[in-house]
C-alpha positions in Angstrom: 99.5 99.4 130.9 98.6 102.4 132.9 100.4 105.7 132.7 101.4 107.8 135.5 100.5 111.5 135.2 104.1 112.4 134.7 104.7 109.8 132.0 101.8 110.9 130.2 102.7 114.4 130.3 106.4 113.5 129.1 104.8 111.5 126.1 102.6 114.4 125.3 105.6 117.0 125.2 107.7 114.5 123.2 104.8 114.1 120.5 104.3 118.2 120.6 108.1 118.8 120.1 108.5 116.1 117.3 105.4 117.2 115.4 106.9 120.7 114.6 104.9 122.3 111.9 103.0 119.4 110.8 99.1 120.1 111.1 97.2 117.7 113.7 95.3 116.2 110.9 98.4 115.2 108.9 100.4 113.9 112.0 97.5 111.7 113.2 98.6 109.6 110.1 101.8 108.9 111.4 100.6 108.2 114.9 98.2 105.4 113.4 100.8 103.8 111.7 103.0 103.6 114.7 100.0 102.4 116.8 99.2 99.6 114.2 102.8 98.5 114.3 102.7 98.2 117.8 99.6 96.2 117.8 101.2 93.7 115.3 104.5 93.6 117.3 102.3 92.7 120.6 100.2 90.2 118.6 103.5 88.6 117.2 105.0 88.1 120.6 102.0 86.2 122.3 
């Protein structure tokens, strides 16, 4: 799935807004979990 520049900017803005005061090194743990869940969901659909 290719993202347009507008959608990519919206995603980054949302991530920065929701991250709040969590350090980026800690935030990556949450993001990796979400990405892994997305991978499993896509595999289950196929």
